[in-house]
C-alpha positions in Angstrom: 82.8 25.2 -80.8 80.0 27.2 -80.2 79.7 30.2 -83.2 79.0 33.6 -82.5 78.6 36.4 -85.4 80.8 36.2 -88.1 83.9 38.8 -89.8 85.1 38.6 -93.5 88.2 36.5 -92.6 88.7 32.9 -92.4 92.4 32.0 -92.5 94.3 30.0 -89.8 96.9 32.1 -87.8 99.7 31.1 -85.7 99.0 29.7 -82.2 95.2 30.9 -81.5 92.8 29.7 -84.4 90.7 32.2 -85.9 87.6 31.3 -88.5 86.7 34.6 -89.3 84.2 34.8 -86.3 84.3 35.7 -82.5 84.2 32.2 -81.2 84.2 30.7 -77.6 87.7 28.9 -76.9 88.0 26.2 -74.0 86.0 27.2 -70.6 83.2 29.3 -72.7 85.2 32.2 -72.9 84.7 34.5 -75.8 87.2 36.1 -77.9 87.4 39.8 -77.3 88.2 41.4 -80.6 87.9 40.8 -84.4 91.2 40.0 -86.1 91.2 40.6 -89.6 90.7 42.6 -91.6 93.4 45.6 -90.3 92.5 48.1 -92.4 93.1 51.8 -92.4 90.6 54.5 -92.6 90.7 57.3 -95.0 90.6 59.8 -91.6 93.6 58.2 -90.4 95.8 59.0 -93.5 98.5 62.3 -92.2 96.5 65.3 -92.6 98.0 68.0 -95.3 99.2 71.4 -94.8 98.8 73.4 -97.8 99.2 70.7 -99.9 102.1 69.2 -98.6 102.2 66.1 -96.3 105.5 66.7 -94.3 108.0 69.3 -94.6 110.8 70.9 -92.2 110.5 74.3 -90.7 114.1 76.2 -90.5 115.1 79.4 -89.4 116.9 80.7 -92.4 119.1 83.0 -90.8 120.6 79.9 -89.1 121.3 77.6 -91.8 124.5 78.0 -94.1 124.5 77.1 -97.8 127.1 74.8 -97.1 129.0 72.9 -93.9 131.3 70.2 -92.7 130.0 66.9 -92.1 130.9 65.5 -88.9 133.9 63.1 -90.9 135.2 66.3 -93.2 133.5 66.5 -95.9 131.5 69.1 -97.3 127.6 69.2 -97.7 125.4 71.3 -99.8 122.6 72.8 -97.8 121.4 75.4 -100.4 118.5 73.0 -101.3 117.0 73.4 -97.8 115.8 77.1 -97.9 114.0 76.4 -101.7 112.0 73.0 -100.4 111.4 73.5 -96.8 109.4 75.7 -94.9 110.7 78.4 -92.8 110.1 79.6 -89.2 110.1 83.2 -89.2 111.1 85.5 -85.8 109.8 88.5 -85.4 112.3 90.8 -83.1 109.5 90.4 -80.4 109.1 87.0 -80.4 109.6 87.4 -76.7 107.1 89.6 -77.2 106.6 92.3 -76.4 108.3 92.7 -72.9 110.0 95.6 -72.1 111.9 93.8 -69.5 113.5 91.0 -72.0 113.4 93.7 -75.3 113.0 97.1 -74.6 114.9 98.4 -77.9 112.0 96.9 -80.2 109.6 99.0 -78.5 111.6 102.5 -78.5 109.7 105.1 -80.9 107.1 102.7 -81.4 105.3 101.7 -78.3 104.4 105.1 -76.0 106.5 105.2 -73.0 104.8 106.9 -70.8 106.8 109.2 -68.0 104.8 110.2 -65.1 105.2 111.2 -61.6 103.2 109.4 -59.3 103.1 109.5 -55.4 100.6 107.5 -53.0 102.1 109.2 -49.6 104.5 111.6 -48.2 105.5 111.3 -44.6 108.0 114.1 -43.0 109.2 113.5 -39.7 110.5 116.3 -37.3 112.8 115.6 -34.3 110.0 114.4 -32.4 109.4 111.5 -35.1 105.7 113.1 -35.6 104.6 113.3 -38.9 104.1 116.8 -40.0 103.1 116.5 -43.7 99.6 116.6 -43.3 99.9 120.2 -41.8 101.7 121.3 -44.8 100.7 123.5 -47.9 100.5 121.2 -50.8 102.2 122.6 -54.4 103.5 120.9 -57.2 104.5 121.5 -60.8 105.8 119.5 -63.9 106.2 119.4 -67.5 103.2 117.9 -67.7 101.2 120.9 -66.5 100.2 120.8 -62.3 99.1 117.9 -60.1 95.9 116.3 -59.4 94.4 114.5 -56.2 97.3 116.4 -54.2 95.3 116.1 -51.1 95.9 112.3 -51.8 99.8 112.2 -50.6 98.9 113.1 -46.7 95.6 111.3 -46.0 97.4 108.3 -44.2 96.7 105.8 -47.0 98.7 104.3 -49.7 96.1 102.8 -52.0 95.3 105.9 -54.1 98.0 107.9 -56.1 98.5 111.7 -56.9 100.3 112.4 -60.1 100.9 114.7 -62.5 97.9 115.9 -65.0 99.5 114.5 -68.1 102.4 111.6 -68.5 105.2 112.8 -71.0 105.9 110.4 -73.4 109.1 108.4 -74.5 111.0 111.1 -72.4 111.6 111.7 -68.6 109.1 113.7 -67.0 110.6 116.5 -64.4 109.1 118.2 -62.2 108.8 118.5 -58.0 106.3 118.5 -55.4 106.5 121.0 -52.0 105.5 120.7 -48.3 105.3 124.4 -47.0 105.0 124.8 -43.3 103.3 128.2 -41.7 106.5 128.2 -39.4 110.1 126.6 -38.9 110.3 123.2 -38.4 113.1 121.0 -37.4 113.3 117.9 -39.7 115.0 114.7 -39.7 113.3 112.0 -41.9 111.5 111.5 -45.5 109.2 108.5 -46.0 108.2 108.4 -49.7 105.7 105.9 -51.3 106.3 106.0 -55.0 104.5 104.8 -57.9 100.3 104.3 -58.5 98.5 100.9 -58.2 98.4 99.0 -61.8 97.1 95.9 -61.7 98.8 94.0 -58.8 102.0 95.9 -58.6 103.2 100.3 -58.6 104.1 101.4 -61.8 105.8 104.7 -62.7 107.9 104.3 -59.6 110.1 107.3 -59.5 113.6 106.4 -60.6 115.5 109.3 -60.0 115.4 112.2 -57.1 116.5 114.5 -55.1 115.1 115.7 -51.7 115.9 119.4 -50.8 115.0 121.9 -48.1 114.6 126.0 -47.9 117.1 127.6 -45.9 115.7 130.8 -46.0 117.6 132.2 -49.2 116.8 129.1 -51.5 116.7 125.4 -52.1 119.4 123.4 -50.9 119.7 119.3 -51.1 119.3 117.4 -48.7 122.3 115.2 -48.0 122.7 111.5 -49.0 119.1 111.8 -50.8 119.9 112.3 -54.3 118.5 108.9 -55.6 119.1 107.5 -59.1 118.4 104.3 -60.5 115.4 103.3 -57.9 113.1 100.3 -58.3 111.6 100.4 -54.6 108.1 101.2 -53.9 109.1 103.1 -50.6 112.1 104.8 -49.8 113.2 106.2 -46.5 115.5 108.9 -46.0 117.3 110.3 -42.9 119.6 113.0 -42.7 120.9 115.1 -39.8 118.3 117.4 -38.6 117.5 120.8 -40.2 115.5 123.9 -39.8 113.3 124.7 -42.7 110.0 126.1 -43.4 109.6 123.8 -46.6 110.6 120.5 -47.7 110.5 119.7 -51.7 111.3 116.5 -53.8 112.6 117.4 -57.3 112.1 114.3 -60.0 114.1 114.1 -62.7 113.0 110.2 -64.0 110.3 107.3 -63.9 110.3 103.6 -64.3 108.8 102.9 -68.1 105.5 102.5 -68.3 104.6 101.0 -72.0 100.9 101.7 -73.3 99.8 98.8 -75.4 96.3 100.2 -75.5 97.0 102.1 -78.7 99.2 98.8 -80.1 98.2 98.7 -84.4 97.3 95.0 -84.4 98.1 94.8 -88.0 100.3 93.0 -90.4 102.4 96.3 -90.6 103.1 96.8 -87.2 106.8 97.3 -86.5 106.8 94.4 -84.2 106.4 92.0 -87.0 109.1 93.3 -89.1 107.1 91.8 -91.9 109.4 93.7 -94.7 112.8 92.3 -93.8 111.4 88.9 -94.0 109.7 89.2 -97.2 112.9 89.7 -99.1 113.9 86.5 -99.1 110.2 85.0 -98.9 108.8 83.2 -102.0 104.7 82.7 -102.1 105.1 79.2 -102.8 107.3 78.6 -99.2 105.1 77.4 -96.2 105.6 79.4 -92.9 104.3 80.2 -90.0 105.6 83.2 -87.1 106.6 82.7 -84.1 105.3 85.8 -82.9 103.5 86.6 -79.4 105.7 83.4 -78.3 107.0 84.0 -75.0 104.5 86.3 -73.8 104.7 85.6 -69.9 102.4 88.0 -68.7 102.2 90.7 -71.3 99.0 89.6 -72.8 97.4 91.2 -69.8 98.8 94.4 -71.5 96.7 95.0 -74.2 93.3 96.5 -74.2 90.2 94.8 -73.5 88.8 95.2 -76.8 92.0 95.0 -79.1 91.6 96.7 -82.5 92.3 94.4 -85.3 93.1 95.3 -89.2 91.3 92.0 -90.5 90.9 93.4 -94.2 94.7 94.4 -94.2 95.9 91.0 -93.1 93.5 89.3 -95.7 94.9 91.1 -98.5 98.8 90.6 -97.2 97.6 86.7 -96.8 96.5 86.4 -100.7 100.1 87.2 -101.4 101.4 84.2 -99.5 98.6 81.4 -99.5 101.5 78.9 -97.7 100.8 81.0 -94.5 99.5 78.7 -92.0 99.5 80.9 -88.9 100.6 82.2 -85.8 102.5 80.0 -83.3 101.7 80.5 -79.3 105.0 79.2 -78.5 104.4 77.1 -75.5 101.5 78.6 -74.4 101.0 76.5 -71.5 104.2 76.6 -70.0 103.9 80.7 -70.2 100.4 81.4 -69.9 98.8 78.7 -68.1 100.8 79.2 -64.9 99.1 82.2 -64.5 95.8 80.3 -63.6 96.8 77.2 -61.8 98.2 77.1 -58.0 100.6 74.9 -59.4 101.9 77.8 -61.5 101.6 80.7 -59.3 103.7 78.7 -56.6 106.5 79.8 -58.2 105.4 83.7 -57.5 104.5 86.2 -54.3 101.8 87.4 -52.7 100.2 90.3 -53.0 97.6 92.0 -50.3 96.8 88.4 -49.5 96.9 87.0 -53.4 98.8 85.0 -55.4 100.5 86.3 -58.6 103.0 85.1 -60.9 106.2 87.0 -61.0 105.7 87.5 -65.0 102.7 89.5 -64.1 103.9 91.4 -61.7 106.4 92.6 -63.9 104.0 93.4 -66.4 102.0 95.9 -64.0 105.6 97.1 -63.2 106.5 98.2 -66.6 103.3 98.2 -69.0 99.6 99.9 -68.6 97.8 97.0 -67.8 93.8 96.8 -68.7 92.9 93.2 -68.8 91.8 91.5 -65.3 94.0 88.9 -63.7 91.7 85.8 -63.0 90.1 86.8 -59.1 91.2 83.4 -58.0 91.4 79.7 -59.0 89.0 78.1 -61.4 86.1 76.1 -59.0 85.8 73.2 -61.4 87.1 71.9 -64.6 84.9 73.3 -66.7 85.4 77.0 -65.4 89.3 75.9 -65.9 88.3 75.1 -69.7 86.1 78.2 -70.1 89.6 80.5 -68.5 91.9 78.8 -71.0 89.1 79.2 -73.9 88.6 83.1 -73.0 92.5 83.7 -73.5 93.0 81.4 -76.9 90.2 83.2 -78.3 91.6 86.7 -77.1 95.0 85.9 -78.3 93.5 84.4 -81.5 91.5 87.7 -82.7 94.5 89.6 -81.9 96.6 87.2 -84.4 94.0 87.8 -87.2 92.1 84.6 -85.8 95.0 82.7 -87.3 96.5 81.3 -84.3 97.4 77.9 -83.3 98.9 76.5 -80.0 102.2 74.9 -79.4 102.1 73.2 -76.3 105.1 72.0 -74.0 103.8 70.0 -70.7 100.3 69.3 -71.4 98.4 67.5 -74.2 95.4 69.0 -74.5 95.6 69.5 -78.4 92.0 69.3 -79.0 91.0 72.7 -77.2 92.3 75.5 -79.8 91.3 73.2 -82.1 87.7 73.0 -81.0 88.0 76.8 -81.1 88.8 77.3 -84.8 92.4 76.9 -84.7 93.4 75.0 -88.1 96.4 72.8 -86.5 98.4 72.5 -83.7 102.1 71.6 -82.3 103.4 69.8 -79.5 107.1 70.3 -77.9 109.4 67.4 -77.8 111.5 68.2 -75.1 113.4 66.6 -72.1 111.2 68.6 -70.0 108.3 66.0 -70.8 109.0 62.4 -69.5 107.3 60.6 -72.8 106.8 61.2 -76.2 104.8 57.9 -77.1 101.7 59.7 -74.5 101.9 62.9 -76.9 102.1 61.1 -80.3 99.0 59.0 -79.0 97.1 62.2 -78.0 98.1 64.0 -81.2 97.1 60.9 -83.4 93.7 60.9 -81.9 92.9 64.5 -82.0 94.3 64.9 -85.7 92.0 62.0 -86.6 89.0 63.5 -85.1 89.7 67.0 -86.0 91.1 66.2 -89.5 93.7 68.7 -89.0 97.7 67.8 -89.1 100.1 68.3 -86.4 104.0 69.7 -86.3 106.4 68.9 -83.5 109.0 71.3 -82.1 112.0 69.7 -81.0 114.0 71.1 -78.1 117.1 70.0 -76.5 116.5 70.6 -72.6 117.2 67.5 -70.2 117.8 67.7 -66.6 119.3 70.9 -66.1 121.1 70.9 -69.0 120.8 73.3 -72.0 122.5 71.4 -75.3 125.1 74.3 -77.2 127.7 73.4 -79.4 128.9 77.5 -80.1 129.4 79.3 -77.0 131.8 78.1 -74.2 130.4 75.9 -71.6 128.8 77.5 -68.6 127.0 77.0 -65.4 124.3 79.0 -65.7 123.6 78.6 -61.9 123.2 76.0 -59.6 120.3 74.6 -61.4 121.0 75.1 -64.9 123.9 74.4 -67.5 124.9 74.5 -71.1 127.5 73.0 -73.4 127.9 70.4 -76.0 127.5 67.2 -73.4 124.5 69.2 -72.1 120.8 67.9 -73.1 119.3 65.4 -75.0 121.9 63.0 -76.5 122.2 62.5 -80.1 120.5 59.3 -80.2 117.3 60.5 -78.1 116.9 63.0 -81.0 117.7 60.7 -83.9 114.7 58.4 -82.4 112.2 61.2 -81.6 112.7 62.5 -85.1 112.0 59.2 -86.6 109.3 58.7 -84.5 107.7 61.4 -84.8 107.6 61.3 -88.9 106.3 57.7 -88.4 103.6 59.1 -86.5 102.2 60.9 -88.7 103.5 64.8 -87.9 103.2 67.3 -90.9 106.2 69.6 -89.9 109.3 69.8 -87.8 110.6 72.9 -86.3 114.2 73.1 -84.1 114.7 75.1 -81.2 117.9 76.9 -81.1 118.9 76.4 -84.4 121.8 78.8 -84.2 123.8 76.4 -81.5 122.7 72.9 -81.6 122.8 71.7 -85.8 126.3 73.3 -86.0 129.6 74.1 -84.2 132.2 76.6 -85.2 135.5 75.8 -86.7 138.2 78.3 -85.9 138.5 79.6 -89.5 134.5 80.4 -89.1 133.4 77.4 -91.1 130.4 75.6 -90.0 130.3 71.8 -89.2 127.3 69.7 -88.7 127.0 68.3 -84.9 125.8 64.8 -84.1 122.3 66.2 -83.7 122.5 68.2 -86.9 123.3 65.1 -88.8 120.3 63.4 -87.1 118.3 66.4 -88.4 119.4 65.9 -92.2 119.5 62.1 -91.8 116.0 62.3 -90.9 114.8 64.7 -93.4 116.4 62.7 -96.3 114.7 59.2 -95.1 111.0 61.5 -95.9 112.1 62.6 -99.1 113.2 59.1 -100.0 110.3 57.4 -98.3 107.3 59.7 -98.7 104.7 57.1 -98.5 104.6 56.8 -94.8 101.0 55.6 -95.0 99.1 56.0 -91.6 99.7 54.4 -88.2 97.8 51.1 -87.3 96.6 52.0 -83.9 93.5 49.8 -83.8 92.5 50.8 -79.8 91.0 54.0 -79.1 91.7 55.0 -75.3 88.4 57.1 -74.6 89.1 60.5 -72.4 86.8 63.3 -71.3 86.9 66.8 -72.9 88.0 68.3 -69.6 89.8 65.7 -68.2 92.8 67.4 -67.5 95.7 65.2 -67.3 99.1 66.4 -67.9 102.7 65.2 -66.8 103.5 68.4 -65.2 102.0 68.0 -61.9 102.2 65.2 -59.2 100.6 62.1 -60.1 97.6 63.2 -58.1 96.4 66.1 -59.4 95.3 67.2 -62.7 95.1 70.4 -64.7 99.0 71.6 -63.5 97.8 70.8 -60.0 94.9 72.4 -59.5 92.5 69.6 -58.6 92.8 67.0 -56.7 92.9 63.9 -58.6 89.3 61.4 -58.5 89.5 57.6 -58.7 89.0 58.4 -62.2 92.1 60.6 -62.9 93.9 57.9 -61.1 92.7 55.1 -63.5 93.5 57.6 -66.7 97.1 58.3 -64.8 97.7 54.5 -64.0 96.7 53.4 -67.5 99.1 55.5 -69.4 101.8 55.2 -67.2 101.4 51.1 -67.9 101.1 51.4 -71.4 104.1 53.7 -71.4 106.2 53.3 -68.3 109.2 55.9 -67.7 110.9 56.4 -64.5 108.9 59.2 -62.7 111.9 60.2 -60.2 114.8 60.4 -62.7 114.9 63.0 -65.4 117.4 61.5 -67.4 117.8 59.1 -70.1 117.9 55.1 -70.3 115.1 54.1 -67.6 112.2 55.3 -70.1 112.5 58.9 -69.7 111.6 60.6 -73.2 111.0 57.3 -75.0 110.5 53.9 -73.6 110.2 50.4 -74.6 106.6 49.0 -74.4 104.9 45.9 -73.5 102.2 46.3 -76.5 103.5 48.9 -79.0 102.5 52.1 -80.1 98.6 50.8 -80.9 97.0 53.3 -79.1 95.4 56.7 -80.1 93.9 58.9 -77.4 90.5 60.3 -78.2 88.2 63.0 -77.0 84.6 61.9 -77.7 82.4 64.4 -76.2 83.6 68.1 -77.4 80.8 70.8 -76.7 79.9 71.0 -80.1 78.5 67.2 -79.9 79.8 63.5 -79.7 82.0 62.7 -82.3 81.0 60.9 -85.5 80.2 57.1 -85.8 82.3 56.7 -88.6 85.6 57.8 -86.4 84.7 55.6 -83.3 84.3 52.6 -86.1 88.0 53.0 -87.4 89.1 51.4 -84.1 88.5 47.5 -83.5 88.6 48.6 -79.6 88.1 51.5 -77.6 88.7 51.4 -73.7 86.8 54.1 -71.6 89.2 56.0 -68.9 88.4 57.8 -66.1 85.3 60.0 -65.5 84.0 60.8 -68.9 80.5 62.6 -69.8 78.6 60.6 -71.6 75.5 61.9 -73.4 72.9 59.8 -74.5 73.9 60.6 -78.3 77.6 59.3 -77.3 76.0 56.2 -75.7 74.1 55.6 -78.7 77.4 55.8 -80.7 79.5 53.6 -78.8 76.4 50.9 -78.6 76.2 51.2 -82.5 80.1 50.9 -82.3 79.7 47.4 -81.1 76.8 46.6 -83.0 78.8 47.1 -86.3 81.7 44.8 -84.7 84.1 47.1 -82.3 85.1 45.9 -78.7 83.9 48.4 -76.1 85.6 48.1 -72.6 83.9 49.8 -69.6 84.1 50.0 -66.0 81.5 49.3 -63.9 82.1 52.6 -62.3 81.3 54.3 -65.5 78.2 52.8 -66.4 75.6 55.1 -64.0 72.2 53.5 -66.0 73.8 55.0 -69.0 73.7 51.4 -71.1 70.9 49.4 -71.8 71.0 45.8 -69.9 70.8 43.7 -73.2 73.9 45.8 -74.5 75.8 44.8 -71.2 74.5 41.2 -70.8 74.0 41.8 -67.1 73.0 44.1 -64.3 75.2 45.4 -61.4 74.3 46.0 -57.9 74.3 49.5 -56.5 76.7 48.4 -53.9 80.3 47.8 -53.8 81.8 44.8 -51.9 85.7 44.3 -51.2 87.5 41.2 -53.0 91.4 40.5 -53.1 91.3 37.4 -55.6 91.3 37.7 -59.5 90.9 34.3 -61.2 91.1 33.9 -65.2 88.3 31.5 -66.2 90.0 30.4 -69.7 93.5 29.6 -68.5 93.3 29.2 -64.7 95.1 31.3 -62.7 95.4 34.3 -60.2 95.9 37.1 -62.2 97.3 39.5 -59.2 99.8 37.6 -57.5 100.0 40.0 -54.7 96.0 39.4 -53.9 95.6 43.0 -53.6 92.3 44.3 -51.9 89.8 45.9 -54.4 86.3 47.2 -54.4 83.8 45.7 -57.1 80.6 46.0 -58.4 78.4 42.5 -57.6 77.1 41.8 -60.8 74.0 39.3 -62.4 75.1 37.7 -65.5 71.7 37.2 -68.3 73.9 36.6 -72.0 77.2 37.5 -70.6 80.2 35.5 -69.7 82.6 35.8 -66.8 86.1 36.1 -68.1 87.5 36.8 -64.5 86.0 35.7 -61.4 86.8 35.8 -57.7 87.6 32.0 -57.9 84.1 31.1 -56.3 82.3 32.3 -59.3 81.6 36.0 -58.8 82.0 37.9 -62.1 85.0 40.5 -61.9 85.4 40.9 -65.9 82.1 40.0 -67.9 81.9 39.9 -71.9 78.6 40.2 -73.7 78.5 39.6 -77.3 76.2 42.2 -78.7 75.2 41.8 -82.3 79.0 41.9 -84.1 80.8 42.8 -81.3 81.5 42.9 -77.7 80.8 44.4 -74.0 83.6 44.0 -71.7 82.4 45.2 -68.1 85.2 45.3 -65.9 83.7 44.9 -62.3 86.8 46.4 -59.7 86.5 49.7 -59.3 88.4 51.8 -62.3 90.7 48.8 -62.0 92.5 50.2 -59.2 93.7 48.7 -56.2 92.8 49.9 -52.6 95.2 51.3 -50.4 98.0 53.8 -50.6 98.6 55.0 -54.0 95.8 53.3 -55.6 97.9 51.2 -58.3 96.6 49.7 -61.4 95.4 46.1 -61.2 96.8 43.4 -63.8 93.3 43.0 -64.8 94.0 45.8 -67.6 97.1 43.9 -68.6 95.0 40.6 -68.6 92.5 42.3 -70.9 95.0 43.9 -73.2 97.3 40.4 -73.6 94.6 38.3 -74.5 93.4 40.9 -77.4 97.3 41.0 -78.6 97.2 37.0 -78.5 94.0 37.1 -80.5 95.3 39.0 -83.4 94.3 42.6 -82.8 97.5 43.4 -84.8 99.4 41.6 -88.1 102.3 40.9 -86.6 103.7 39.7 -83.1 106.6 41.3 -81.9 108.3 39.7 -79.1 111.2 41.5 -77.0 112.6 44.5 -74.6 111.4 47.0 -77.7 109.4 49.7 -78.7 107.4 49.4 -81.8 104.9 51.5 -84.2 103.0 50.0 -87.4 102.4 51.9 -90.5 100.0 50.6 -93.3 101.4 51.8 -96.3 100.0 50.9 -99.7 102.5 48.5 -100.8 101.6 46.8 -97.5 103.2 47.8 -93.9 106.5 49.4 -92.4 107.3 47.8 -88.6 109.8 50.0 -86.9 111.3 48.6 -83.7 113.2 51.3 -81.5 115.2 50.2 -78.9 114.9 52.8 -76.2 117.2 50.9 -74.0 121.1 50.8 -73.4 121.8 54.7 -73.9 122.0 56.6 -69.8 122.2 60.3 -70.2 122.0 63.0 -67.4 121.1 66.6 -68.2 124.9 67.5 -67.8 126.9 64.9 -68.6 128.0 62.5 -71.7 126.0 59.8 -72.7 126.9 56.1 -71.6 126.4 53.2 -74.0 125.7 49.9 -72.3 125.7 47.1 -75.1 124.7 44.6 -72.7 121.1 46.1 -73.5 120.8 45.1 -77.1 117.1 43.8 -77.9 116.6 40.0 -78.9 113.6 40.6 -81.2 111.6 38.1 -82.6 109.0 38.8 -85.2 106.1 36.5 -86.7 103.9 37.8 -89.4 100.0 36.4 -89.6 100.7 36.3 -93.4 102.6 35.3 -95.9 105.3 37.5 -96.9 107.2 38.4 -100.0 109.7 40.8 -98.9 111.2 42.7 -96.2 113.7 45.6 -96.6 114.9 47.7 -93.8 114.5 51.1 -95.0 117.2 52.8 -93.5 120.1 50.4 -94.4 118.2 49.8 -97.7 119.1 46.0 -97.6 117.1 43.0 -97.9 116.0 41.0 -95.0 115.8 37.1 -94.4 112.9 35.8 -93.1 112.0 32.2 -92.5 109.1 30.9 -93.7 107.0 27.1 -92.4 103.6 25.9 -92.8 102.0 29.5 -93.4 103.9 31.0 -90.7 106.4 33.5 -91.2 109.1 34.7 -88.5 112.5 36.6 -88.3 114.6 37.3 -85.8 117.2 40.2 -85.0 118.9 42.1 -82.9 118.7 45.9 -82.4 121.8 47.9 -80.5 121.1 50.5 -78.0 119.9 53.7 -79.5 119.2 52.2 -82.5 116.1 51.7 -84.7 115.2 49.5 -87.7 112.6 50.3 -90.4 111.2 47.2 -92.0 109.1 47.6 -94.9 107.0 44.4 -95.4 105.7 43.4 -98.7 102.7 40.7 -98.4 102.4 38.1 -101.0 99.5 38.9 -101.7 98.7 42.8 -101.5 95.3 44.1 -99.8 95.9 41.8 -97.1 
């Protein structure tokens, strides 16, 4: 064999021979990755929050001091509130919506009541509008009226109003129309309110029409109105002969004025004093405060006055407070910026608005502008997101963090100063492993912790063990058989802990962990048992180490990929996908496949068995602050560039150094763009794309794509590179170049996509990954239909195996278990093993050692998980 640059490893391993070097195997094809050492960098260790590596965050109001277990024994829960963190919910956590929580606002946020009219039309029996010829008069308990001529100017865009509003009580007043002589009147049309943002506010809620009969004012029949919410009302009545018509106003719609909102830690809506009664300075906690805001943020003042000094003084008393969570920030706020979100709305004057924003315009003074049109490109979209986060962070004392639901853009808030982030684990998001891969890579890049918010929704069903089952509407139901299964919840809890999450929080803690007995006692539910099981596991095994994920997938800072759109759009449906976007989508789906058409468990939805294991981090290497550090790149054995990624000179130099230091870089010909030096690539490429259909491996000659799908490729002339895959006639399609201590792999097929409708991922991607797997990129080989994840611990390894098959559940039906989908798994270790122990059952596992190769087999029932602690014969390998 021809020898290439060496590494510090010289042990024979299993079926593939390694001599501590990159080697050339049969057919002169170089190996793709280095094998040992299997090291974990310091940056990969889970980040701490106030000195703690992990805790639960519980709503203290929902957890009793004791409860019955599912078997009827009594369980002491009193230590939870002492040893875990807390989630504090303000009375305004649906903040601060008059539609959802008006009682929290009364007497605190001024409710402006003001008579506002845009146009009044009075018709005689000939259907002629006679209002323009009338003498106008108005009076109110807010003084007189201004701009009364607007009532009869034939337009409805500007409003006449009382001079001053009144606060927190209805405004009484009247507007009269007097004629120089008697007229026969039979109809009055009133356009109520004043334009506020995109809707009408201060709409007359209660009023009465009257006419003058020569002696006094008399009510017009059937024109007394209560609880009006229409912007225009039409009043027809038997014709009357009169010299005057008037409208008497008694009440108006609410209009809350947040321009005077006191952004201080002492404001009433925070409810600080009530929470502090049970709060210890040692307790880690955070606040859901400006949570489900919907459109209310637009009612905040443009330049809020924030009491930072008072907040800092308060925080000195509670040093373990770690910030304000912006709950489901993407789900609630981003829909205002994207066509997909505004698709759930209505058009006003030809512009689409979200219903939430329109509701805000009807009930709150709106100062902040709604975006004028959709973002024109990705950078503008990111700027929209940045501006809104920075604004909300400002009103939260520069101490906010994002909890994202359907997107994986965790890097944005960290880039803008947030000190942690949170993701939602919900049945509305198809794949947990992709979320955790993003979370790990981004946390390791920014060196900031992350948490998981566990929700229980699935396919139209909301889990509820307390209230009677109910069909909410034609699409949604709630009940004990709704939502995600306890099995799925248990696996998601374990996987999040293993993946490095620093804390957990739980949705609907008042109706999910416990049911209520007839005598009022609380009983743990299967989901509640899972919560306590994983908490106890974490307490017994705090040394989870760090996930060993040797492959980094590099995505652009403005990649825009999300679950929550069809798979041909990015940024929640705003921009049509490029072929680079399709590459990203197809690769992620290939690594973590799920059924895109079925929102139910059992087909890879939520969690999936994987072809390669959870061995990937998703990394954002090109933030605006500059390319990430060399050390962060060098922590990986291999890096794959996905999609259209902006590579500046600094990042290119660091990728070159990554390879020079021993890493393997996989790059596509569509990403080259003359960025890399020719000696680095070992080849030169043509500027012309050609069409091909055959892809044949060189080392083990076979057709990689039996379907022989058509694709575009970039012809290349090899200098020092070797062909890994050709078209069968010597034309390279994948080339490998040895550069100093490492490897560069150039995929010459355009974005690794097939031509035609759907542009599916070509199997060349699988071929490269399979070779890396076989060459020993992991210290263990797992064979079988399971998900697996590796943690490097001080004493060796944890190998966790999860069978996500065999549990089938629709959102509103009980789960179905298929025992025939038990997973049979074979594990082969690449080093000698001293002991294997299953940490969940706390039992020793037998294994077979033969001629330096250690292997074992086991069966994993549907929905089950095994966490194996592996102690090597020689610690440090």
